[in-house]
Legacy VTK file of the C-alpha trace (Angstrom):
# vtk DataFile Version 3.0
C-alpha trace
ASCII
DATASET POLYDATA
POINTS 433 float
0.000 0.000 0.000
1.201 3.505 -0.910
-0.051 6.546 1.005
-0.289 9.723 -1.076
-0.544 13.177 0.470
-2.368 15.502 -1.909
-5.511 17.519 -2.481
-7.822 14.840 -3.805
-9.837 15.749 -6.892
-11.764 13.401 -9.206
-8.904 13.706 -11.710
-6.265 12.871 -9.108
-8.191 9.851 -7.878
-8.772 8.603 -11.443
-5.213 8.825 -12.740
-3.473 7.663 -9.558
-5.734 4.606 -9.470
-4.951 3.876 -13.129
-1.180 4.204 -12.849
-0.647 2.700 -9.401
-3.512 0.243 -8.925
-4.252 -0.988 -12.449
-0.846 -0.763 -14.135
1.709 -1.179 -11.350
-0.514 -3.230 -9.046
0.006 -1.061 -5.954
-2.921 -0.120 -3.746
-2.998 3.636 -3.314
-4.611 5.499 -0.414
-5.018 9.278 -0.199
-4.810 11.712 2.677
-4.874 15.496 3.006
-3.955 15.388 6.708
-0.314 16.208 7.427
-0.310 14.465 10.802
-1.553 11.205 9.306
1.002 11.411 6.512
3.934 12.124 8.854
2.903 9.313 11.215
2.681 6.736 8.430
5.691 4.395 8.525
5.140 2.580 5.244
5.734 3.686 1.624
4.412 7.195 1.001
4.776 10.131 -1.334
3.367 13.599 -1.816
1.945 15.295 -4.886
1.585 19.053 -5.000
3.515 22.286 -5.418
6.079 21.728 -2.644
7.287 18.744 -0.579
6.401 18.584 3.107
9.869 17.387 4.057
12.199 14.767 2.668
9.540 12.351 1.418
9.258 11.060 -2.154
7.793 14.054 -3.920
6.147 14.586 -7.308
5.549 18.169 -8.342
2.131 18.899 -9.844
1.787 20.799 -13.094
-1.761 21.879 -12.218
-3.961 20.062 -14.722
-5.390 17.711 -12.110
-6.638 20.548 -9.911
-8.464 22.166 -12.842
-12.129 21.804 -13.629
-13.519 22.052 -17.123
-11.587 22.193 -20.378
-8.930 24.794 -21.155
-8.158 25.652 -24.758
-4.952 27.513 -23.984
-2.760 24.702 -22.643
0.748 25.117 -24.050
2.297 21.678 -24.502
5.950 21.361 -25.398
7.205 17.838 -25.945
10.853 17.114 -25.242
12.748 13.866 -25.776
15.339 12.327 -23.503
16.894 9.030 -24.605
14.089 8.656 -27.174
11.446 9.037 -24.473
8.918 11.895 -24.912
7.893 14.049 -21.968
5.656 17.049 -21.475
4.318 19.126 -18.570
7.816 19.655 -17.238
8.153 20.857 -13.629
10.958 23.117 -12.339
11.348 21.879 -8.756
14.580 19.889 -8.487
13.189 17.991 -5.506
10.587 16.343 -7.719
11.305 12.648 -8.304
10.546 13.109 -12.013
11.279 16.112 -14.201
7.721 16.169 -15.520
4.249 15.636 -14.084
3.634 12.043 -15.133
0.130 12.145 -13.677
-1.024 15.240 -15.560
0.587 14.051 -18.798
-1.046 10.625 -18.485
-4.407 12.185 -17.657
-4.193 14.465 -20.698
-3.737 11.464 -23.001
-6.107 9.017 -21.315
-8.993 11.481 -20.988
-8.526 12.401 -24.683
-8.405 16.029 -23.610
-7.310 17.119 -27.084
-10.485 15.657 -28.598
-12.629 18.050 -26.535
-10.958 21.273 -27.632
-11.769 22.713 -31.099
-10.004 20.758 -33.856
-10.397 19.873 -37.549
-12.484 16.741 -38.104
-12.659 14.157 -40.838
-15.633 11.957 -41.739
-14.944 9.697 -38.771
-14.157 12.181 -36.033
-10.731 13.082 -34.670
-7.938 12.531 -37.236
-4.695 10.927 -36.112
-2.778 13.707 -37.827
-4.269 16.259 -35.405
-3.054 14.404 -32.319
-0.140 15.551 -30.179
1.366 12.063 -30.469
1.385 12.133 -34.265
2.680 15.687 -34.560
5.506 15.076 -32.084
6.409 11.625 -33.322
5.437 9.314 -30.468
2.154 7.809 -31.699
3.723 4.351 -31.941
4.971 4.447 -28.353
2.732 3.372 -25.448
4.136 6.325 -23.530
2.005 5.948 -20.409
3.160 2.338 -20.031
6.762 3.484 -20.554
6.345 6.294 -18.030
5.000 3.779 -15.524
8.209 1.787 -15.945
10.138 4.938 -14.982
7.771 5.516 -12.078
8.360 1.948 -10.928
12.140 2.491 -10.906
11.731 5.580 -8.714
9.515 3.687 -6.277
11.839 0.662 -6.109
14.796 2.924 -5.431
12.945 4.563 -2.524
10.985 1.549 -1.281
12.852 -1.663 -2.260
10.364 -3.860 -0.388
7.344 -2.537 -2.282
5.628 -5.344 -4.224
4.414 -4.861 -7.811
2.063 -6.956 -9.921
3.716 -9.339 -12.382
1.916 -8.558 -15.636
2.465 -10.537 -18.836
2.117 -9.350 -22.412
-1.200 -10.317 -23.979
-2.304 -10.311 -27.617
-5.959 -9.928 -28.607
-7.391 -10.133 -32.104
-10.873 -8.916 -32.912
-12.665 -9.350 -36.196
-15.256 -6.825 -37.343
-17.972 -8.377 -39.507
-18.927 -5.668 -41.983
-20.419 -8.159 -44.419
-21.009 -11.671 -43.162
-21.365 -12.942 -46.745
-20.190 -11.550 -50.064
-23.067 -12.981 -52.083
-25.375 -15.042 -49.880
-28.483 -13.763 -48.114
-28.444 -10.352 -49.795
-32.001 -10.523 -51.170
-32.956 -10.476 -54.846
-32.626 -6.700 -55.251
-29.055 -6.516 -53.907
-28.115 -9.650 -55.855
-29.349 -8.143 -59.129
-27.579 -4.905 -58.224
-24.404 -6.929 -57.648
-24.666 -8.682 -61.001
-25.146 -5.360 -62.778
-22.168 -3.868 -60.988
-19.965 -6.845 -61.938
-21.160 -6.655 -65.540
-20.477 -2.936 -65.725
-16.901 -3.554 -64.572
-16.628 -6.583 -66.863
-15.759 -8.826 -63.900
-16.707 -12.143 -65.508
-14.914 -14.270 -62.900
-16.869 -12.574 -60.133
-20.141 -13.149 -61.997
-19.319 -16.835 -62.230
-18.310 -16.988 -58.574
-21.478 -15.173 -57.493
-23.604 -17.609 -59.480
-21.898 -20.686 -58.020
-22.372 -19.368 -54.473
-26.049 -18.544 -55.030
-26.591 -22.025 -56.505
-24.841 -23.483 -53.428
-22.122 -25.001 -55.581
-19.393 -23.077 -53.803
-18.795 -21.611 -50.341
-19.258 -17.861 -49.967
-15.798 -16.194 -50.067
-16.442 -14.210 -46.874
-17.403 -17.357 -44.966
-13.972 -17.750 -43.384
-14.990 -18.103 -39.748
-13.904 -21.718 -39.259
-10.488 -20.869 -40.654
-10.067 -17.870 -38.330
-11.318 -19.702 -35.236
-9.471 -22.990 -35.800
-6.189 -21.252 -36.630
-6.439 -19.173 -33.471
-7.356 -22.195 -31.324
-4.371 -24.197 -32.538
-2.020 -21.568 -31.172
-4.105 -20.554 -28.160
-4.632 -17.048 -29.572
-7.461 -14.867 -28.293
-9.931 -13.813 -31.010
-13.373 -12.236 -30.729
-15.977 -11.209 -33.301
-18.130 -8.077 -33.599
-21.296 -8.289 -35.676
-23.103 -5.468 -37.459
-26.893 -5.472 -37.066
-27.869 -2.170 -38.629
-30.345 -1.459 -41.412
-28.986 -1.433 -44.951
-27.594 1.995 -45.864
-24.701 3.684 -47.670
-22.457 2.683 -44.747
-24.101 -0.544 -43.591
-23.744 -3.472 -46.013
-24.151 -6.274 -43.504
-26.539 -9.164 -44.026
-29.989 -8.337 -42.712
-30.434 -9.171 -39.048
-33.657 -11.017 -40.005
-31.712 -13.688 -41.899
-31.943 -17.011 -40.074
-28.607 -18.007 -41.602
-26.933 -14.895 -40.197
-28.512 -15.439 -36.808
-27.296 -19.045 -36.732
-23.816 -17.837 -37.631
-23.770 -15.420 -34.684
-24.994 -18.111 -32.293
-22.531 -20.708 -33.540
-19.510 -18.397 -33.233
-20.667 -17.430 -29.737
-20.209 -21.093 -28.768
-16.466 -20.857 -29.446
-15.475 -17.203 -29.085
-16.358 -13.984 -27.360
-18.739 -11.887 -29.455
-19.858 -8.271 -29.396
-21.804 -5.761 -31.445
-20.470 -3.458 -34.121
-22.645 -0.349 -33.960
-23.347 1.220 -37.336
-22.563 4.853 -38.172
-26.303 5.517 -38.157
-26.549 4.147 -34.621
-23.671 6.299 -33.443
-25.543 9.386 -34.617
-28.963 8.346 -33.330
-29.540 6.974 -29.838
-32.834 5.288 -30.730
-31.170 3.374 -33.615
-28.395 2.326 -31.257
-30.973 1.015 -28.811
-32.657 -0.916 -31.632
-29.383 -2.539 -32.710
-28.632 -3.451 -29.104
-32.016 -5.162 -28.759
-31.417 -7.088 -31.974
-28.091 -8.363 -30.660
-29.556 -9.418 -27.320
-32.506 -11.131 -29.024
-30.241 -13.110 -31.375
-27.355 -13.880 -29.020
-29.542 -14.359 -25.920
-27.092 -12.373 -23.840
-26.555 -8.807 -22.771
-24.111 -6.630 -24.649
-20.729 -6.575 -22.962
-18.456 -5.498 -25.835
-18.819 -3.035 -28.684
-16.945 -1.566 -31.617
-17.997 1.595 -33.446
-18.004 1.381 -37.241
-14.895 3.044 -38.723
-13.717 3.528 -35.102
-15.790 6.696 -35.229
-15.818 8.507 -31.902
-17.313 11.844 -30.949
-16.377 12.447 -27.344
-18.023 12.446 -24.922
-21.352 11.722 -26.697
-20.397 8.359 -28.232
-19.230 6.916 -24.932
-22.133 8.360 -22.985
-24.498 6.605 -25.370
-22.628 3.326 -24.946
-22.903 3.680 -21.188
-26.631 4.327 -21.596
-26.844 1.036 -23.531
-25.016 -0.652 -20.626
-22.009 -1.646 -22.738
-19.192 -2.910 -20.532
-16.162 -2.537 -22.835
-15.520 -0.707 -26.087
-12.768 -1.497 -28.619
-12.945 1.663 -30.772
-10.031 3.605 -29.253
-7.529 3.632 -32.085
-6.915 4.913 -35.595
-7.789 2.762 -38.604
-5.227 4.453 -40.850
-2.335 4.896 -38.428
-0.646 2.324 -36.218
-0.148 3.363 -32.632
-1.774 4.341 -29.379
-4.522 6.937 -29.612
-4.748 7.290 -25.832
-1.030 6.802 -25.162
-1.400 3.339 -23.649
-1.707 -0.276 -24.728
-3.616 -1.211 -21.566
-7.337 -1.016 -20.726
-8.630 2.019 -18.848
-11.935 3.523 -17.800
-13.422 6.429 -19.723
-13.209 9.700 -17.828
-15.917 12.203 -18.785
-14.176 15.577 -18.762
-17.387 17.589 -18.920
-18.958 15.784 -15.953
-15.594 15.267 -14.193
-16.300 11.633 -13.327
-14.809 8.225 -14.007
-17.411 6.153 -15.817
-17.889 2.355 -15.742
-17.094 2.040 -19.471
-13.872 0.092 -19.957
-11.810 1.105 -22.993
-9.729 -1.521 -24.815
-7.369 0.399 -27.143
-6.239 -1.200 -30.406
-2.882 -0.390 -32.018
-3.006 -2.171 -35.389
-5.658 -2.302 -38.096
-5.926 -3.602 -41.648
-5.751 -0.199 -43.380
-2.260 0.353 -41.997
-0.913 -2.498 -44.143
-2.270 -1.427 -47.540
1.038 0.057 -48.692
3.077 -3.085 -47.997
3.755 -5.371 -50.957
4.973 -8.290 -48.859
3.975 -9.777 -45.527
7.648 -10.059 -44.597
8.113 -6.290 -44.845
4.872 -5.631 -42.959
5.995 -7.922 -40.153
9.375 -6.208 -39.944
7.746 -2.816 -39.480
5.125 -4.152 -37.077
7.671 -5.979 -34.938
9.161 -2.726 -33.630
5.824 -1.577 -32.228
5.076 -5.003 -30.794
8.518 -5.243 -29.178
7.912 -1.911 -27.445
4.644 -3.239 -26.009
6.299 -6.454 -24.882
9.053 -4.519 -23.121
6.442 -2.977 -20.824
4.309 -6.146 -20.580
1.451 -4.366 -22.305
-1.379 -5.530 -24.509
-1.337 -5.816 -28.307
-4.862 -5.468 -29.729
-5.326 -5.974 -33.485
-8.394 -5.054 -35.546
-9.273 -7.221 -38.576
-12.254 -7.839 -40.873
-13.447 -11.151 -42.293
-13.363 -10.032 -45.958
-9.548 -9.852 -45.819
-9.423 -13.641 -46.019
-11.376 -14.026 -49.257
-9.326 -16.624 -51.173
-10.332 -15.103 -54.492
-8.791 -11.774 -53.483
-5.368 -10.715 -54.746
-4.409 -9.844 -51.159
-5.386 -13.220 -49.676
-1.825 -14.627 -49.570
-0.622 -11.475 -47.808
-3.347 -11.612 -45.168
-3.035 -15.354 -44.643
0.656 -14.839 -43.808
-0.145 -11.860 -41.586
-2.809 -13.802 -39.693
-0.433 -16.705 -39.126
2.010 -14.128 -37.733
-0.599 -12.449 -35.499
-1.898 -15.650 -33.888
1.640 -16.619 -32.849
2.659 -13.287 -31.357
1.755 -14.378 -27.824
4.055 -17.393 -28.166
7.176 -15.354 -28.991
LINES 1 434
433 0 1 2 3 4 5 6 7 8 9 10 11 12 13 14 15 16 17 18 19 20 21 22 23 24 25 26 27 28 29 30 31 32 33 34 35 36 37 38 39 40 41 42 43 44 45 46 47 48 49 50 51 52 53 54 55 56 57 58 59 60 61 62 63 64 65 66 67 68 69 70 71 72 73 74 75 76 77 78 79 80 81 82 83 84 85 86 87 88 89 90 91 92 93 94 95 96 97 98 99 100 101 102 103 104 105 106 107 108 109 110 111 112 113 114 115 116 117 118 119 120 121 122 123 124 125 126 127 128 129 130 131 132 133 134 135 136 137 138 139 140 141 142 143 144 145 146 147 148 149 150 151 152 153 154 155 156 157 158 159 160 161 162 163 164 165 166 167 168 169 170 171 172 173 174 175 176 177 178 179 180 181 182 183 184 185 186 187 188 189 190 191 192 193 194 195 196 197 198 199 200 201 202 203 204 205 206 207 208 209 210 211 212 213 214 215 216 217 218 219 220 221 222 223 224 225 226 227 228 229 230 231 232 233 234 235 236 237 238 239 240 241 242 243 244 245 246 247 248 249 250 251 252 253 254 255 256 257 258 259 260 261 262 263 264 265 266 267 268 269 270 271 272 273 274 275 276 277 278 279 280 281 282 283 284 285 286 287 288 289 290 291 292 293 294 295 296 297 298 299 300 301 302 303 304 305 306 307 308 309 310 311 312 313 314 315 316 317 318 319 320 321 322 323 324 325 326 327 328 329 330 331 332 333 334 335 336 337 338 339 340 341 342 343 344 345 346 347 348 349 350 351 352 353 354 355 356 357 358 359 360 361 362 363 364 365 366 367 368 369 370 371 372 373 374 375 376 377 378 379 380 381 382 383 384 385 386 387 388 389 390 391 392 393 394 395 396 397 398 399 400 401 402 403 404 405 406 407 408 409 410 411 412 413 414 415 416 417 418 419 420 421 422 423 424 425 426 427 428 429 430 431 432
């Protein structure tokens, strides 16, 4: 147990619990009473503007005593031995040269997504983030900072016990279209034929016909391959199903299809499943509620996990709506087009609502790799070489590698199938290396 002398605010309680309790595995207790702090004989530290005496002291930058959102925060990132820091503090008595708690809170709360910023079609662009602009997006900086924090604590309190965490790898597959040709209805099938004919895709016309005549398996029906390959290596894979109405964004098989419903139920027997909320649902609470009810009716279980289509987030509204739908964990915290750590960490954390100044019960599972990030690679070998650096960084801090995939990547008739087959074989063995 670590006693912390400080002025306790909701922000202080949230970030200290995340860094000490959830990442380092140390129980943290707060006090604002000097007498109690001085009398304590176990590990202790203070957090504020000045130390009380000769205790372990961390100088506060001031962000954690604020309320509301400031648009005038001046952040200057500096690097020391390839490690980025910001919110530097001048007091030489401080155990660290920067306020690790304020810096971690800034990233975890997604503070920068609340202040005015340019938006793209899917919300906050990676290119607008502090991490991208200052070149540390592919570093789980909070996890790295916690390693530095651990060294400081061990040096001061050598008998302090820390949790022994191990690196974990999680794959999750978003089902945008359960089937390429099957169960689309006559109108969409005719539309598909016309589209293939217009592009003079004769092979696809033949393939579509064979699938509809049940002479050939649908090319997107790759679930046994994904599940069995993962099970052979002991890899963790989950599936997120779209259940929205057909629209310009939503191309999934209709939720009314008995075949689709049986697919969801059968996969649920072997893997963890969740819902992929459509863009329409993210913009309309009543549609989101409808999609949730469809999932619960088909899966015969309450929603525990979600993913937002295109990883589209509009904070805090998106997460508030998920909380309203009683979602336990969300996997949308990441960038589809850029590898790295949107919230500065590879590890799960709870969403902190900056406008309400409260920690919510919604657990965020950040992903660091997605299919779009590999489009420029011509070979799986090169893609693995580039990816290995990011993964090694996560493993060095015993973090969590979460990878976003979609089922259509493994269409054997696709020119990219060989690439993705090799990548998948690589992903499912990451936890063994």
